[in-house]
Backbone as a printed PyTorch tensor [residue, N CA C, xyz], in Angstrom:
tensor([[[  0.8470,  -1.1890,   0.0000],
         [  0.0000,   0.0000,   0.0000],
         [  0.8830,   1.2400,   0.0000]],

        [[  0.7930,   2.0150,  -1.0220],
         [  1.4670,   3.3060,  -1.0760],
         [  0.4840,   4.2700,  -1.7000]],

        [[ -0.0280,   5.1580,  -0.8880],
         [ -1.0480,   6.0800,  -1.3590],
         [ -0.6300,   7.4960,  -0.9820]],

        [[ -0.6860,   8.4010,  -1.9380],
         [ -0.2690,   9.7840,  -1.7030],
         [ -1.4730,  10.7160,  -1.7620]],

        [[ -1.4890,  11.6730,  -0.8540],
         [ -2.5310,  12.7030,  -0.8030],
         [ -1.8560,  14.0570,  -0.9020]],

        [[ -2.3420,  14.9090,  -1.7910],
         [ -1.8220,  16.2690,  -1.9110],
         [ -2.5040,  17.1560,  -0.8790]],

        [[ -1.8770,  18.2840,  -0.6120],
         [ -2.4440,  19.2370,   0.3350],
         [ -3.5160,  20.0810,  -0.3370]],

        [[ -4.5330,  20.3700,   0.4200],
         [ -5.5940,  21.2700,  -0.0370],
         [ -5.0350,  22.7000,  -0.0100]],

        [[ -5.4470,  23.5300,  -0.9700],
         [ -5.0210,  24.9340,  -0.9740],
         [ -6.1340,  25.7710,  -0.3750]],

        [[ -5.7870,  26.5690,   0.6100],
         [ -6.7720,  27.4100,   1.2860],
         [ -7.0240,  28.7110,   0.5550]],

        [[ -8.0620,  29.3960,   0.9580],
         [ -8.4650,  30.6700,   0.3640],
         [ -7.3590,  31.7080,   0.4970]],

        [[ -6.7240,  31.7690,   1.6700],
         [ -5.6930,  32.7720,   1.9250],
         [ -4.5080,  32.5760,   0.9830]],

        [[ -4.0170,  31.3550,   0.8580],
         [ -2.8840,  31.0770,  -0.0160],
         [ -3.2580,  31.3110,  -1.4800]],

        [[ -4.4500,  30.9130,  -1.8530],
         [ -4.9200,  31.1560,  -3.2140],
         [ -5.0020,  32.6390,  -3.5240]],

        [[ -5.4580,  33.4210,  -2.5530],
         [ -5.5500,  34.8760,  -2.7330],
         [ -4.1710,  35.4960,  -2.8870]],

        [[ -3.2190,  35.0650,  -2.0630],
         [ -1.8530,  35.5900,  -2.1530],
         [ -1.2610,  35.2630,  -3.5170]],

        [[ -1.4720,  34.0560,  -3.9930],
         [ -0.9490,  33.6680,  -5.3020],
         [ -1.5860,  34.4940,  -6.4170]],

        [[ -2.8760,  34.7480,  -6.3230],
         [ -3.5640,  35.5770,  -7.3190],
         [ -3.0170,  37.0090,  -7.3200]],

        [[ -2.7760,  37.5630,  -6.1410],
         [ -2.2040,  38.9160,  -6.0430],
         [ -0.7950,  38.9410,  -6.6450]],

        [[ -0.0050,  37.8950,  -6.3420],
         [  1.3490,  37.8340,  -6.9080],
         [  1.3230,  37.7370,  -8.4340]],

        [[  0.4030,  36.9400,  -8.9690],
         [  0.2870,  36.8270, -10.4260],
         [ -0.1160,  38.1590, -11.0470]],

        [[ -1.0140,  38.8900, -10.3870],
         [ -1.4180,  40.2110, -10.8850],
         [ -0.2440,  41.1840, -10.8400]],

        [[  0.5030,  41.1510,  -9.7410],
         [  1.6670,  42.0330,  -9.6190],
         [  2.7220,  41.6820, -10.6690]],

        [[  2.8940,  40.3870, -10.9380],
         [  3.8520,  39.9590, -11.9710],
         [  3.4300,  40.4880, -13.3350]],

        [[  2.1440,  40.4100, -13.6400],
         [  1.6490,  40.9290, -14.9200],
         [  1.9130,  42.4320, -15.0250]],

        [[  1.7030,  43.1520, -13.9220],
         [  1.9620,  44.5970, -13.9120],
         [  3.4470,  44.8760, -14.1120]],

        [[  4.3080,  44.0950, -13.4690],
         [  5.7610,  44.2840, -13.6090],
         [  6.2070,  44.0210, -15.0490]],

        [[  5.6100,  43.0260, -15.6740],
         [  5.9400,  42.7350, -17.0740],
         [  5.4680,  43.8910, -17.9660]],

        [[  4.2730,  44.3970, -17.6830],
         [  3.7180,  45.5100, -18.4640],
         [  4.5940,  46.7530, -18.3520]],

        [[  5.0960,  47.0450, -17.1470],
         [  5.9130,  48.2430, -16.9360],
         [  7.3990,  47.9700, -17.1740]],

        [[  7.7470,  46.7180, -17.5090],
         [  9.1240,  46.3210, -17.7960],
         [ 10.0750,  46.5940, -16.6200]],

        [[  9.6210,  46.3410, -15.4030],
         [ 10.4500,  46.4900, -14.2080],
         [ 11.1510,  45.1520, -13.9680]],

        [[ 12.3840,  45.0580, -14.4080],
         [ 13.1130,  43.7840, -14.3910],
         [ 13.2850,  43.2450, -12.9710]],

        [[ 13.6690,  44.0890, -12.0170],
         [ 13.8790,  43.6080, -10.6380],
         [ 12.5670,  43.0850, -10.0410]],

        [[ 11.4690,  43.7630, -10.3440],
         [ 10.1590,  43.3130,  -9.8630],
         [  9.7360,  42.0040, -10.5070]],

        [[ 10.0080,  41.8690, -11.7970],
         [  9.6820,  40.6270, -12.5140],
         [ 10.4240,  39.4530, -11.8810]],

        [[ 11.7060,  39.6550, -11.6130],
         [ 12.5190,  38.5900, -11.0240],
         [ 12.0580,  38.2660,  -9.6090]],

        [[ 11.8800,  39.2890,  -8.7620],
         [ 11.5090,  39.0690,  -7.3580],
         [ 10.1560,  38.3700,  -7.2340]],

        [[  9.1680,  38.8590,  -7.9260],
         [  7.8370,  38.2590,  -7.8240],
         [  7.8150,  36.9020,  -8.5090]],

        [[  8.5620,  36.7630,  -9.5900],
         [  8.6670,  35.4680, -10.2630],
         [  9.2290,  34.3930,  -9.3330]],

        [[ 10.2470,  34.7570,  -8.5700],
         [ 10.8250,  33.8080,  -7.5990],
         [  9.7800,  33.4160,  -6.5490]],

        [[  9.0150,  34.3810,  -6.0560],
         [  7.9640,  34.0750,  -5.0690],
         [  6.9030,  33.1460,  -5.6500]],

        [[  6.4880,  33.4070,  -6.8770],
         [  5.4810,  32.5610,  -7.5260],
         [  6.0050,  31.1430,  -7.6950]],

        [[  7.2520,  31.0140,  -8.1410],
         [  7.8550,  29.6850,  -8.2930],
         [  7.9270,  28.9700,  -6.9490]],

        [[  8.2610,  29.7100,  -5.8840],
         [  8.3140,  29.1190,  -4.5470],
         [  6.9410,  28.5910,  -4.1220]],

        [[  5.8920,  29.3760,  -4.3100],
         [  4.5420,  28.9380,  -3.9370],
         [  4.1240,  27.7020,  -4.7350]],

        [[  4.4180,  27.6840,  -6.0180],
         [  4.0690,  26.5220,  -6.8450],
         [  4.8600,  25.3000,  -6.3940]],

        [[  6.1380,  25.4930,  -6.0850],
         [  6.9700,  24.3880,  -5.5780],
         [  6.3890,  23.8250,  -4.2720]],

        [[  6.0060,  24.7000,  -3.3580],
         [  5.4480,  24.2360,  -2.0760],
         [  4.1560,  23.4470,  -2.3040]],

        [[  3.3230,  23.9100,  -3.2420],
         [  2.0910,  23.1700,  -3.5340],
         [  2.4080,  21.8030,  -4.1240]],

        [[  3.3160,  21.7630,  -5.0690],
         [  3.6340,  20.5040,  -5.7450],
         [  4.3440,  19.5190,  -4.8130]],

        [[  5.0400,  20.0330,  -3.7970],
         [  5.8610,  19.1700,  -2.9560],
         [  5.3250,  19.0290,  -1.5280]],

        [[  4.0670,  19.3450,  -1.2910],
         [  3.4670,  19.0840,   0.0200],
         [  2.5910,  17.8580,  -0.1330]],

        [[  3.0540,  16.7460,   0.4530],
         [  2.4070,  15.4440,   0.2850],
         [  2.2840,  14.7290,   1.6110]],

        [[  1.2660,  13.8860,   1.6760],
         [  1.0620,  12.9850,   2.8100],
         [  0.9840,  11.5880,   2.2040]],

        [[  1.9830,  10.7530,   2.4790],
         [  2.0830,   9.4460,   1.8310],
         [  1.9210,   8.3440,   2.8710]],

        [[  0.9840,   7.4300,   2.6060],
         [  0.8200,   6.2300,   3.4290],
         [  1.6440,   5.1430,   2.7550]],

        [[  2.6690,   4.6580,   3.4380],
         [  3.6090,   3.7250,   2.8300],
         [  3.2310,   2.2760,   3.1050]],

        [[  3.8760,   1.3710,   2.3690],
         [  3.6140,  -0.0600,   2.5410],
         [  4.1420,  -0.5780,   3.8820]],

        [[  5.0930,   0.1270,   4.4960],
         [  5.5850,  -0.2980,   5.8130],
         [  4.8190,   0.3830,   6.9550]],

        [[  3.5820,   0.8020,   6.6450],
         [  2.6230,   1.3270,   7.6330],
         [  3.1040,   2.5970,   8.3380]],

        [[  3.6450,   3.5020,   7.5380],
         [  4.0590,   4.8020,   8.0460],
         [  3.3140,   5.8910,   7.2920]],

        [[  3.1490,   7.0190,   7.9520],
         [  2.6400,   8.2210,   7.3160],
         [  3.8410,   9.1420,   7.1290]],

        [[  4.1950,   9.4040,   5.8780],
         [  5.2960,  10.3130,   5.5780],
         [  4.7020,  11.6620,   5.2010]],

        [[  5.1360,  12.6900,   5.9080],
         [  4.6400,  14.0410,   5.6780],
         [  5.8040,  14.8570,   5.1400]],

        [[  5.6010,  15.4800,   3.9820],
         [  6.6630,  16.2460,   3.3480],
         [  6.0890,  17.5610,   2.8510]],

        [[  6.7980,  18.6350,   3.1820],
         [  6.4010,  19.9510,   2.6980],
         [  7.6480,  20.6960,   2.2400]],

        [[  7.9450,  20.5400,   0.9510],
         [  9.1280,  21.1810,   0.3870],
         [ 10.3880,  20.7160,   1.0770]],

        [[ 11.3370,  21.6350,   1.2170],
         [ 12.5700,  21.3100,   1.9310],
         [ 12.4870,  21.7420,   3.3910]],

        [[ 11.3110,  22.2240,   3.8370],
         [ 11.1290,  22.6900,   5.2040],
         [ 10.7780,  21.5920,   6.1980]],

        [[  9.9770,  20.6330,   5.7730],
         [  9.3880,  19.7030,   6.7380],
         [  9.3700,  18.2860,   6.1830]],

        [[  9.9620,  17.3640,   6.9400],
         [  9.9290,  15.9300,   6.6280],
         [  9.6810,  15.2040,   7.9390]],

        [[  8.6740,  14.3520,   7.9690],
         [  8.3710,  13.6060,   9.1940],
         [  7.7740,  12.2650,   8.8160]],

        [[  8.1490,  11.2390,   9.5730],
         [  7.5560,   9.9170,   9.4160],
         [  6.9250,   9.5190,  10.7380]],

        [[  5.6850,   9.0440,  10.6570],
         [  4.9520,   8.6230,  11.8510],
         [  4.4460,   7.2110,  11.6020]],

        [[  4.6600,   6.3290,  12.5530],
         [  4.0500,   5.0040,  12.4450],
         [  2.5520,   5.1630,  12.6350]],

        [[  1.7780,   4.6480,  11.6910],
         [  0.3210,   4.7980,  11.7650],
         [ -0.2290,   4.1290,  13.0190]],

        [[  0.4150,   3.0670,  13.4800],
         [ -0.0220,   2.3920,  14.7190],
         [  0.1290,   3.2920,  15.9370]],

        [[  0.9850,   4.3240,  15.8600],
         [  1.1860,   5.2210,  17.0040],
         [  0.1770,   6.3670,  17.0330]],

        [[ -0.6440,   6.4930,  15.9870],
         [ -1.6370,   7.5740,  15.9450],
         [ -2.7900,   7.2400,  16.8870]],

        [[ -3.0920,   8.1700,  17.7920],
         [ -4.1580,   7.9710,  18.7700],
         [ -5.4640,   8.6490,  18.3550]],

        [[ -5.3360,   9.8500,  17.7640],
         [ -6.5370,  10.6470,  17.5180],
         [ -6.3370,  11.5220,  16.2880]],

        [[ -7.4300,  11.7250,  15.5550],
         [ -7.4640,  12.6510,  14.4180],
         [ -8.6760,  13.5430,  14.6170]],

        [[ -8.4500,  14.8460,  14.5350],
         [ -9.5910,  15.7500,  14.6900],
         [ -9.4290,  16.9600,  13.7810]],

        [[-10.5340,  17.4530,  13.2300],
         [-10.4700,  18.6360,  12.3670],
         [-10.2450,  19.8980,  13.1980]],

        [[ -9.4320,  20.7940,  12.6870],
         [ -9.1780,  22.0900,  13.3310],
         [ -9.1040,  23.1560,  12.2440]],

        [[ -9.2770,  24.3920,  12.6610],
         [ -9.1530,  25.5230,  11.7280],
         [ -8.2490,  26.5600,  12.3770]],

        [[ -7.0560,  26.7180,  11.8310],
         [ -6.1430,  27.7630,  12.2800],
         [ -5.0220,  27.9270,  11.2620]],

        [[ -4.1870,  28.9330,  11.4660],
         [ -3.1090,  29.2310,  10.5290],
         [ -1.7290,  29.0140,  11.1450]],

        [[ -1.6540,  28.2190,  12.1880],
         [ -0.3680,  27.9120,  12.8110],
         [  0.5620,  27.2750,  11.7800]],

        [[  1.8470,  27.5620,  11.8830],
         [  2.8200,  27.0120,  10.9310],
         [  2.8030,  25.4850,  10.9720]],

        [[  2.6420,  24.8810,   9.8100],
         [  2.5920,  23.4270,   9.7130],
         [  2.6750,  23.0270,   8.2390]],

        [[  2.8480,  21.7340,   7.9650],
         [  2.9060,  21.2830,   6.5670],
         [  1.5170,  21.1550,   5.9500]],

        [[  0.7360,  22.2060,   6.0260],
         [ -0.6230,  22.2320,   5.4910],
         [ -0.8250,  23.5760,   4.7990]],

        [[ -1.3780,  23.5600,   3.5960],
         [ -1.5370,  24.7860,   2.8140],
         [ -2.9380,  25.3740,   2.9200]],

        [[ -3.6970,  24.9190,   3.8860],
         [ -5.0580,  25.3960,   4.0910],
         [ -5.2940,  25.5530,   5.5870]],

        [[ -6.2310,  26.4120,   5.9690],
         [ -6.5760,  26.5260,   7.3940],
         [ -7.5490,  25.4270,   7.8080]],

        [[ -8.0840,  24.7000,   6.8440],
         [ -8.9960,  23.5780,   7.0790],
         [ -8.1410,  22.3200,   7.2450]],

        [[ -7.7860,  21.9830,   8.4870],
         [ -6.7560,  20.9800,   8.7550],
         [ -7.2450,  19.8290,   9.6140]],

        [[ -6.4020,  18.8120,   9.6520],
         [ -6.5910,  17.6970,  10.5730],
         [ -5.4240,  17.7030,  11.5510]],

        [[ -5.7330,  17.6110,  12.8170],
         [ -4.6870,  17.4640,  13.8260],
         [ -4.5120,  15.9740,  14.0650]],

        [[ -3.2910,  15.4880,  13.8860],
         [ -2.9850,  14.0810,  14.1170],
         [ -2.1740,  13.9970,  15.4000]],

        [[ -2.7520,  13.3390,  16.4020],
         [ -2.0640,  13.1470,  17.6770],
         [ -1.4640,  11.7450,  17.6730]],

        [[ -0.1920,  11.6540,  17.9810],
         [  0.4950,  10.3680,  17.9490],
         [  1.4360,  10.2630,  19.1530]],

        [[  1.8330,   9.0320,  19.4420],
         [  2.6450,   8.7480,  20.6230],
         [  2.0260,   9.4180,  21.8470]],

        [[  2.8430,   9.9150,  22.7360],
         [  2.2720,  10.4960,  23.9500],
         [  1.8890,  11.9670,  23.7630]],

        [[  2.8230,  12.7680,  23.2510],
         [  2.5670,  14.2050,  23.1270],
         [  2.7350,  14.7390,  21.7110]],

        [[  3.0540,  13.8840,  20.7570],
         [  3.3000,  14.3540,  19.4000],
         [  2.0240,  14.7550,  18.6890]],

        [[  2.1360,  15.7950,  17.8820],
         [  1.0040,  16.1850,  17.0460],
         [  1.5160,  16.9400,  15.8330]],

        [[  0.7870,  16.7880,  14.7410],
         [  1.1260,  17.4450,  13.4940],
         [ -0.1870,  17.7990,  12.7970]],

        [[ -0.1490,  18.8710,  11.9960],
         [ -1.3400,  19.3300,  11.2930],
         [ -1.1570,  19.1050,   9.8050]],

        [[ -2.1690,  18.5230,   9.1700],
         [ -2.1450,  18.2500,   7.7380],
         [ -3.4590,  18.7320,   7.1200]],

        [[ -3.4680,  18.8980,   5.8050],
         [ -4.7070,  19.3110,   5.1190],
         [ -4.8560,  18.5410,   3.8050]],

        [[ -5.1610,  17.2390,   3.8920],
         [ -5.3040,  16.4580,   2.6540],
         [ -6.5430,  16.8850,   1.8650]],

        [[ -6.4440,  16.8000,   0.5390],
         [ -7.5750,  17.2020,  -0.3030],
         [ -8.7820,  16.2980,  -0.0880]],

        [[ -8.5690,  15.0070,   0.0430],
         [ -9.6720,  14.0620,   0.2520],
         [ -9.6240,  13.5770,   1.7030]],

        [[-10.1490,  14.4010,   2.5730],
         [-10.0490,  14.1840,   4.0120],
         [-10.6530,  12.8510,   4.4660]],

        [[-11.8780,  12.5320,   4.0330],
         [-12.5370,  11.3050,   4.5010],
         [-11.8090,  10.0600,   4.0070]],

        [[-11.3080,  10.0920,   2.7810],
         [-10.5450,   8.9540,   2.2570],
         [ -9.2270,   8.7960,   3.0150]],

        [[ -8.5940,   9.9200,   3.3550],
         [ -7.3490,   9.9050,   4.1170],
         [ -7.5710,   9.2530,   5.4830]],

        [[ -8.6340,   9.6570,   6.1730],
         [ -8.9410,   9.0910,   7.4900],
         [ -9.2750,   7.6090,   7.3600]],

        [[-10.0360,   7.2490,   6.3370],
         [-10.3960,   5.8460,   6.1080],
         [ -9.1420,   4.9860,   5.9270]],

        [[ -8.1940,   5.4750,   5.1390],
         [ -6.9480,   4.7410,   4.9130],
         [ -6.1460,   4.5880,   6.2110]],

        [[ -6.1250,   5.6300,   7.0330],
         [ -5.4310,   5.5340,   8.3220],
         [ -6.0910,   4.4920,   9.2170]],

        [[ -7.4280,   4.5120,   9.2420],
         [ -8.1680,   3.5890,  10.1150],
         [ -8.0740,   2.1340,   9.6370]],

        [[ -7.8220,   1.9170,   8.3620],
         [ -7.6270,   0.5470,   7.8760],
         [ -6.3720,  -0.0670,   8.4860]],

        [[ -5.3450,   0.7530,   8.6680],
         [ -4.1010,   0.2700,   9.2730],
         [ -4.2200,   0.2300,  10.7960]],

        [[ -4.8540,   1.2470,  11.3740],
         [ -4.9950,   1.3360,  12.8300],
         [ -6.4560,   1.6500,  13.1840]],

        [[ -7.2680,   0.6170,  13.3850],
         [ -8.6890,   0.8590,  13.6770],
         [ -8.9340,   1.5070,  15.0450]],

        [[ -7.9080,   1.6080,  15.8830],
         [ -8.0780,   2.2110,  17.2200],
         [ -7.9720,   3.7280,  17.1950]],

        [[ -7.7520,   4.3290,  16.0380],
         [ -7.6790,   5.7810,  15.9350],
         [ -9.0500,   6.3700,  16.2370]],

        [[ -9.0790,   7.3230,  17.1900],
         [-10.3260,   8.0480,  17.4930],
         [-10.4430,   9.2190,  16.5190]],

        [[-11.6050,   9.3440,  15.9010],
         [-11.8490,  10.4590,  14.9840],
         [-12.8940,  11.3540,  15.6150]],

        [[-12.5110,  12.5990,  15.8670],
         [-13.4340,  13.5580,  16.4730],
         [-14.0220,  14.4600,  15.3940]],

        [[-15.1720,  15.0350,  15.6870],
         [-15.8480,  15.9340,  14.7620],
         [-15.4780,  17.3760,  15.0900]],

        [[-15.6250,  18.2860,  14.1240],
         [-15.3650,  19.6950,  14.3230],
         [-16.3960,  20.2810,  15.2740]],

        [[-15.9170,  21.0040,  16.2820],
         [-16.8390,  21.6090,  17.2730],
         [-17.3040,  22.9600,  16.8040]]])
């Protein structure tokens, strides 16, 4: 079993990307080379983060969380105790404020935002049926 889930893109990140694309178009129109380069680098960075933020369920029963070159973590799915939906913008390997908090081991926790949330939880529960899933309050 090797299944990959991409991160959901939130409204805030989508809005920032849209503003950057508009600013890039303006910089191209006004031929401001430094602005074209600076905003172009930011746009490439955002696209890279989207393309490289993944949650992979591996055949050796681990959840691998990767977000660009910033965040790499492996969690044994058997160590996951609880999954619950949360909404916040705390720094984490999630590109949306619509997130899942994964509690594992004794005090470990990480926030993810898979595009297909129910399928992601179902896949986790197939490996570890003892995972408690809480509803959004």
